[in-house]
N, C-alpha and C positions, 0 to 999 in steps of 0.2 A: 364279761360274756365269754363263756368257755367255748362257745359254738353249738351247745346244746340246746334243747327247747326249754328247759327251765330258766336258764338266765335270760333266753331271748324274750319269753313271756314276761319275766320280771322287769325287763327293761320297757317293754310295751305298756304294762300296767302303771309303772312309775311315770312315764310320760303322759299317759292318759290323765294321772292325778293333777297335771299342771306343773311337774317339776322341770327344770332345764337340765336335761340329761346328756352325759358323754358315755359313750361305750368303750370298754377296756378290756382287752385280752392280755393276760400274763403269759409271756414267753418264759417258760420255767427249765427248759434244758435244750442243750445242742445234741444233734443225732449221736455224736461221738461220744457224749456223756453216758448214753444208754445202749452203746453197742451197736448203733445203726450206721450204715455207711453215709458219710457226708453228703454224698451225691443223691441219696434216696429221698424221696418226699414222705416223711412219716406222717401219721394222722393228725399230728398237732397242727400242721400247716394246713391241712384239710379243714380242721376245727376252726382255725383263724379265719379262712376264707368264709365259712358258714356264718361266723360272727360279724364279720364286715358286711355280708350281704344283708343280714338282717338290720344292722345299724344303717345301712343305705335306705332300706325300706322304711325305716322310722324316722329317716332324715335327721339323725343325729350324729355328731362328730365321733369318730372311732380312732383309737390309738392301741398300739401294741407296746407294752412296757416289758423291757427285757430284765427279768429277775433270775436268770439262769445261774449266776454265780451263787446268789443267795441261797437258791433252792438246792444246789448242789452241797453247799455247806450245811444248811439248816434242815434239809429233809432226806436227801438221798444218803450223805454220809452218817447222819443220825441213825437212819434205817439200817445200814450195814453195821454200825457200831453196836446197836442194841441186839441185833440177831447174833452177832459174834460173842457177846457177853452172856448168851444162854437165855435171853429173855424174848419176848414176842412184841414187836413194835407195832405201831398203828400210824403209817405215814400219812393217812388222810388227815388225821387229827393234827399232826405237826404241820401240814401244808396250811390247813385252816388258821391255825394258831400262829405260826411263825411267817407266813406269807400273806395270806389275805387279810387277817385282821391285825397285821403288824406292818409289814413292809408296805403293801398296798394302800392300807388305811392311812399310814403316815404320808405316802405320796399324794393321796387325795387331799389331805389337809394342806400340804404345802402348796396345792393348786387352788386352794380356797373353796373346795367342795364342801358340802354340809354332811353329805351321807354317802356310805358305802351301800349299795344295793346288790343283793346276790339272789340266786335262785334256790336257796337253802329251803327245805321244808322244815320250818319252826316258826315261833311266833315270840315277838318281843312286846311287852306292855309295861305300862308305868303303874306301879303300886302305890296308891294315895296313901295308904296308911303307914307304909314304912319310908316312903319317899324315895324308893329304889326302883330300878328297872328290873323286871323279871324276864326269864327266858321259858317259854312254855313248849309242850310237844306240839307238833302240827295237827291239823284236824284230820288229815289223812295218816293214820297211825302206820300204814304200810309203807309210807315213804318218809316218815319222821325221821330228822337228821339232829335233833337236839342232842343225842349222845355224843356227837363229834364237835359240839359247840360249847361244852361245859366250862371251858377255860375262859369264857369272854368276862371281860372287866365290866364295871358300870360305865366307864367312859366309852368302851367299844359298843356296848348294847346301845347307848344313847346316840352312836353315830351310824347305826346300821338299821337297814330296812330290809324285811323279808316278805315281799308282796305275796309269796306263794303259800304262806303258812296256814291260810284259811281256805285253801283250795285243795281239791282232789287232783290227782294226776291226770285223770280222764278230762277233767275241766280245763287243765293246763293244755293239754294237746288239742283240745276243742278250740280253744282261743287261738292257738298257733295256726290251726287249719283255717280258720276264718279269716285270719290276717295273711294266709298265703305263704307262711313262712316255710323256707326251704327245708328246715329241720323239724318240722312238724311231728313226723313219724321216725325221727332219728333215734336209735336204740340208746338207752342209758349206757354209760361207761360202767363196767363192773369191776375191772381188775386195777391194779396199782398201774398208774399211767406211765411210769417209767420202766416197768418190768413187762415187757412185751409179750413174752411166751410163757408167763407164770412160773418160771424156773427161778425162784428167788436165790437159792444157793449159788447157782451158775452167775447170775447177775452180781452178787456180792463178791464172788471170787475175781470176776473180770473187772469190777470196778475198783476193788481194793488192790488187785495184783497179788493177793495172798490166797494160797489154797487152804482149804480147811481140812485137817488131816483126820484120817480114820482113827477110831478109838474103841474103847469097850463098851458094849452093852452090859449093864450089871443089874441084879436084882436088889431089893430094898435091904438085903443083908450084906450087899457088896460082892456077892459072888459073880463071876464073869460068865455070861451067856452067849456071847457072840462078838461080832465086830460091827461098828456102824460105819457109815461112810462120810462122816463129818457132821458134827452136832448142829450145824446151822440147817440140816436137811430135815430137822425134826421139831414138832410143836408138842405142847402139852395136850394129852388126850388122843394123840394120833395112834391110830391102829394099823392102818394099810401101809405098805411099803417097807416094813420093818425087816422082812427077810429072815425071821425067826419061827422056827417050827417047835413050840413048846407044847403042843397037845391041848391048848386052851387059848382062849382070846387074851391077848396082853396089849398094853398100852404104854406110851410114854408118860412116864410119871414126874420126872424132873431132868434138868439138864445142868451139868456141872462144867462150865466152859474152862475153867482153870485146870481140872483134872481131865478134861475131855472125855467124860464119860455120859452116857444116856441112861438113866435108870428106868427099868421096866417094872410094870405093876399090874395088877388085876384092876378090873373096872371099880371095884368097891374102894380101892385105895385112892381113887381120884377125887374123893369128896372131902371137903373141908368146911368147917364152920364159920372160919373167919379169915380176914385178910388186913394187911396193913397197907396204907397208900400214903404216897408223899406228893410233893408239889400241889398241894390241894387248894383249889379256888372255890371259895364260898360265893354264891350269887344272892341267895334270899337273905343271908346274914353278913353282917360285918365280919363276924366270926361267932362262934358259939363255944361256951365252956361247959355246957351241960349236955348230956346224951340226948340224941334225938332219935325218933322213930320215922323212918322213910322205907322206901322201897329202893334196892340197889341193883345196878344192871352192871355186869362184869365184862361184857363184850357187845358188839354191835346187834346181834341177833339173840341176845339173851333176854329171857322173859324177867323183868325186874322182880326182886323177892323181897319180902319183909327182913329188915335188919335194924339193929341198934348201932348208931354211929357215935363214937366218942373221940373228941379231940385228945390227942396224946402229946403233941408238942406243936409249936407253931409250924403250920403247913403239913401236918401229919394227923391221920386219923386211924382208928382201929374200927373195923366193920365186923360185927357180930351177927351172923345169919340166924333166923329162926330154925331154918332147916339146911342141912348140908348142901353145899353147892359143887358142882362136878367141873373139874379141870380149870381152876382158877390159875390164870398165867400172869407171871410177871412181866411189866411192860406194857400190858394192856390197861385201858382206863376203867375205873369204877365210877359210875355216875349215879348221883342219888335224886330220887324223885319223891316229891310230896304231891301226890295227885298227878296232875298235868304238869307241874312246876318243877324245874331243875333247881334243886337246892344247891348242888355243887358237884365237883368231881375232882379226881386226881389219878395219879399213876400207881398201879399196884406193885408194892416193892417186896 
């Protein structure tokens, strides 16, 4: 229970089905971890209060589990490390993968719980033909979160419930209103929870204690075009904030962390027909040795595109798109869809 409306309604619906429920909030960081004064009450404390209020209304036990050290090591440090390597991380995927469906799920099993229930918008079904659990898009595609859940194993899928997968967001808020939940109209969180002001680079420098040095903007031929203010301040496809006047629109095409250079290109040079992905997790297959036809999604808001996917080695695939795709970024996830079903996913390398 994060304190938001989604997990609150998930708890209500689960209890309504007759389950014996316990509310859990994960404490993920200390104020000083994210650059907030220890004396301040940050929004995470307010969220915990809201979660406890709903749990009291539902008359279910409520606990706060402290995972701050794990979160620092598994999510925040990884976020900083990936950015400093010149790639683009997705900490929400890391949080789901390494915290909710690893640390928290293991804690629940230790306490003899049968299921982890969350407010994610996605669906889990059992496929009789294959004998496997499958992950499907939510009914409300505007809220679908299957992209950030591609890593789930068969064991995790079998021990997880997503009560909101068949509902639309307005239905969820309507249920919360009817139950008188304090957070019925609470705004959804948009930004990364541990970067309060949206300044990723400043956060990384403060968190690691290491300044990211300025370096050269170069073109695709290696010619120096100007100076950048630290490569962690740029992402693939970025146009604004470059501080370059070249008489035409230009974009970040690639980042070389080792050389501390940021390569600038024109829009047409941002397109690629293929990508390689590692740390790949198959959901619908145990594994596949033959190429498959699916739609592939290369970032959360990307419209999935037709592609042929071929296994290249254990845990690695080659994705060949029918049409070139813009601004494919290392570090992001590529997730494969067979209609509504998530076939699998991995990290773009």
